[in-house]
C-alpha positions, 0 to 999 in steps of 0.5 A, spaced: 516 536 762 511 541 760 504 544 761 499 545 756 492 549 757 486 544 755 479 546 753 473 542 750 467 545 747 460 543 746 457 536 747 464 534 748 465 538 754 458 536 757 460 529 757 467 530 760 464 534 765 459 528 767 465 524 768 468 529 772 474 530 767 477 537 767 476 540 761 475 548 762 482 551 762 485 545 765 492 545 766 495 538 764 502 536 765 506 532 759 512 529 758 517 530 752 515 527 746 508 527 747 503 529 742 496 532 742 493 525 741 497 522 747 493 528 751 486 526 748 488 518 750 489 520 757 483 524 757 479 518 755 477 522 748 477 517 742 478 519 735 471 518 734 469 523 739 473 529 736 472 533 729 478 537 730 483 540 735 486 547 735 493 548 737 494 555 740 488 558 736 490 554 729 487 548 727 492 542 727 493 535 726 492 530 733 499 528 732 502 535 733 508 535 738 507 539 744 511 544 747 510 548 754 505 553 754 501 550 748 493 551 748 489 545 746 482 545 744 478 539 742 471 539 739 466 534 737 463 532 730 457 536 729 458 542 733 455 548 729 458 554 726 461 556 720 468 556 722 468 548 720 468 550 713 472 556 713 478 552 717 477 546 712 474 541 717 468 540 712 469 541 704 464 545 701 460 541 696 460 544 689 453 544 686 451 539 681 450 541 674 443 538 675 441 543 680 445 549 678 441 556 677 443 562 674 443 569 677 436 570 674 433 564 678 433 560 671 436 553 671 442 552 667 442 547 661 
């Protein structure tokens, strides 16, 4: 047995609040062996509802085993911000050679 601190962000937070589901500094008990995805499922949050989760401030898979005192944060797809690229949630697409330009602004061949 343990307890985690849960937070939802952006559109997900708004949706959970509309359903009267605690989603801001919510203390949630859990049983030994439970994982992040178990907590999300218990909160009626589907895989499609989230783009990623943080466990103790670091991006983590949803099958991460919970420990007492863990801080869990979930955010939905489309949440704006540069962190998505920095954390590897969204991959930077390389520029195609057709559209590549040199530093002078001229198209490269």
